[in-house]
C-alpha positions in Angstrom: 111.8 126.8 108.4 112.8 123.5 109.7 116.2 121.9 108.9 114.5 118.6 107.6 112.5 121.3 105.3 115.6 123.1 104.2 117.6 120.1 103.8 114.8 118.9 101.3 114.7 122.3 99.4 118.4 121.9 98.8 118.0 118.7 97.5 115.4 120.2 95.3 117.5 122.8 93.9 120.4 120.6 93.4 118.2 118.1 91.4 115.9 120.0 89.5 118.3 123.2 88.5 121.9 121.7 88.8 121.4 118.4 87.6 118.6 119.0 84.9 115.8 116.3 86.5 112.6 116.7 86.2 110.1 118.0 88.9 108.0 114.6 88.1 111.2 112.5 88.5 111.9 114.5 91.9 108.3 113.7 93.2 109.1 109.9 92.3 112.3 109.6 93.9 111.0 111.5 97.1 107.9 109.2 97.3 110.7 106.2 97.2 112.3 107.3 99.5 109.6 108.6 102.0 108.1 104.9 101.8 111.2 103.3 102.1 111.7 105.5 105.6 108.2 104.4 106.4 108.9 100.7 105.8 112.3 100.8 107.4 110.4 102.2 110.6 107.7 99.5 110.2 110.2 97.0 109.9 111.9 98.1 113.1 109.1 98.1 115.2 107.7 94.5 113.9 110.9 92.9 115.0 110.8 94.5 118.0 107.6 93.5 119.0 107.6 89.8 117.4 111.5 89.3 118.6 112.6 88.0 115.1 115.7 89.0 113.5 117.4 89.0 116.5 121.1 87.8 117.1 121.1 83.9 118.1 123.4 84.9 121.1 120.5 87.4 122.7 120.0 86.4 125.9 116.4 84.6 126.5 113.8 86.7 127.8 111.7 85.0 130.4 112.9 81.7 129.1 111.0 81.6 125.9 112.7 80.9 122.8 112.1 80.6 119.1 113.6 77.9 116.8 116.8 78.7 115.8 117.6 80.1 119.3 115.4 83.5 118.3 113.9 85.2 121.1 110.6 85.1 121.3 108.5 87.9 123.4 105.2 88.6 124.4 103.3 91.9 123.1 103.1 94.3 125.9 99.4 95.0 124.8 98.3 91.8 124.2 100.5 89.3 125.8 100.8 87.1 122.7 103.6 85.4 121.8 
């Protein structure tokens, strides 16, 4: 059993048996947590590709910047800004 699966099983036991949380509530919590993790990874990838969300003092890349001093980088596959 993987470490992640074992941790999930431990949380399931803790929440359902010790805290008395129903299985339906646990599934909702797990779904929200999984969706949040996916959204976080998607956001990080989007910011990396678009160059948004970087600090204003980030050095320029190829001399391209966006308003506010944010770095503007080209997409590695499409070469679009």
